[in-house]
C-alpha positions as CSV (number, residue, x, y, z in Angstrom):
1,M,0.0,0.0,0.0
2,L,2.8,2.5,0.8
3,Y,4.3,2.0,-2.6
4,S,1.0,2.8,-4.2
5,L,0.7,5.9,-2.0
6,S,4.2,7.0,-2.9
7,K,3.2,6.8,-6.6
8,Q,0.2,9.0,-5.8
9,I,2.4,11.6,-4.1
10,A,4.8,11.7,-7.1
11,H,1.8,12.1,-9.4
12,C,0.5,15.0,-7.3
13,Y,3.9,16.8,-7.5
14,F,4.0,16.1,-11.3
15,R,0.6,17.6,-11.8
16,A,1.5,20.6,-9.6
17,A,4.6,21.3,-11.7
18,E,2.5,20.9,-14.8
19,C,0.0,23.5,-13.5
20,K,2.8,25.9,-12.6
21,R,4.2,25.6,-16.1
22,L,0.8,26.2,-17.7
23,A,0.3,29.2,-15.4
24,D,3.7,30.7,-16.5
25,L,2.6,30.2,-20.2
26,S,-0.8,31.7,-19.7
27,V,-1.5,35.0,-21.3
28,N,-4.9,35.5,-19.8
29,A,-4.9,36.5,-16.1
30,R,-8.0,34.4,-15.4
31,D,-6.3,31.3,-16.8
32,R,-3.1,32.0,-14.9
33,E,-5.0,32.3,-11.6
34,F,-6.9,29.1,-12.4
35,Y,-3.6,27.1,-12.9
36,L,-2.0,28.6,-9.8
37,D,-5.0,27.6,-7.8
38,R,-4.8,24.0,-9.3
39,E,-1.1,24.0,-8.4
40,Q,-1.8,24.8,-4.8
41,A,-4.6,22.1,-4.7
42,W,-2.2,19.4,-6.1
43,L,0.5,20.4,-3.5
44,K,-2.0,20.3,-0.7
45,L,-3.1,16.8,-1.8
46,A,0.5,15.6,-2.0
47,R,1.2,16.9,1.5
48,S,-2.0,15.1,2.7
49,H,-0.8,11.8,1.2
50,E,2.6,12.3,2.7
51,F,1.1,12.8,6.1
52,S,-1.1,9.7,5.7
53,E,2.0,7.7,4.7
54,R,4.0,8.9,7.8
55,I,1.1,8.0,10.1
56,N,0.6,4.6,8.6
57,Q,4.4,3.9,8.9
58,W,4.4,5.1,12.5
59,L,1.4,2.9,13.3
60,K,3.1,-0.1,11.8
61,E,6.2,0.5,14.0
62,V,4.1,0.9,17.1
63,Q,2.1,-2.3,16.4
64,F,5.1,-4.4,15.9
65,G,7.3,-2.5,18.4
66,K,7.3,-2.3,22.1
67,R,4.2,-2.8,24.1
68,C,2.7,0.4,25.6
69,S,2.5,0.8,29.3
70,Y,0.1,3.7,29.3
71,L,-3.4,3.3,30.7
72,P,-5.9,5.8,29.5
73,P,-7.1,8.3,32.2
74,S,-10.6,8.0,33.6
75,K,-11.4,11.4,32.2
76,L,-10.8,11.4,28.5
77,P,-10.1,14.6,26.5
78,Q,-12.9,16.2,24.6
79,C,-12.8,16.9,20.8
80,P,-12.5,20.6,20.3
81,D,-14.8,20.5,17.3
82,C,-17.6,18.1,18.4
83,E,-17.2,18.6,22.2
84,I,-17.6,14.9,22.9
85,D,-15.3,12.5,24.7
86,M,-12.5,11.2,22.5
87,Q,-11.5,7.5,22.6
88,F,-8.1,6.2,23.6
89,H,-6.5,4.9,20.4
90,I,-2.8,4.0,21.1
91,S,0.3,5.2,23.0
92,H,3.9,5.3,22.0
93,P,7.0,5.5,24.2
94,T,9.2,8.5,23.7
95,K,12.9,8.9,24.3
96,R,14.2,9.6,27.8
97,T,14.9,13.2,28.7
98,F,17.9,14.6,30.5
99,A,16.1,14.1,33.9
100,E,15.6,10.3,33.2
101,I,11.9,10.7,33.1
102,T,10.0,8.4,30.7
103,F,7.2,9.8,28.7
104,E,4.6,8.3,26.4
105,R,2.6,10.0,23.7
106,A,-1.0,8.9,24.0
107,F,-3.3,9.3,20.9
108,F,-7.0,9.9,21.2
109,L,-9.6,9.6,18.3
110,C,-12.9,11.4,18.1
111,P,-15.6,8.8,17.2
112,N,-17.6,11.5,15.4
113,C,-15.3,13.5,13.2
114,Q,-12.2,11.2,13.3
115,R,-9.9,14.0,14.6
116,V,-6.8,12.8,16.3
117,S,-5.4,14.4,19.4
118,D,-2.3,13.5,21.4
119,L,-1.1,14.1,25.0
120,L,2.4,13.7,26.4
121,I,2.2,11.7,29.6
122,A,5.0,11.3,32.2
123,L,5.2,7.7,33.5
124,P,5.9,6.9,37.1
C-alpha cells in the first residue's frame, strides 16, 4: 500500500509542476489564476498523502514494536470540534529526557469526526 501511495504523491507533484508551467505560459490573467489555484490544490493533496503515509508507517512501527504501558485516564479529553469525549487509540513511548523521566505520547480519536489528538504523559 505504501508503494502505491508514494506513486500518488509523485503524481500530485508532477501535476502541480505541470499546472505551474501552464500558469507561466498563460496570457490571460484568469487562466493564470486558475492554474495557480490548481497547483496549490495538487500540492495540498501531495502533503495530505505524505502525512497519511507517515502516520501509517508510524502505526506499523508501534504495532510491531514495544508494548505500551500507558493506561488511559478515567477522564478522556474532549474533541475541540464536536465537544464529545475522545476514545483512547494508542500510545507510543518517547525517548528519555535529561532528567531520566520516561514519557509516552497517547493518541485519542474522536468517534464522530475522526480527529486525532495527542497528549504527552509522564510515566511513574
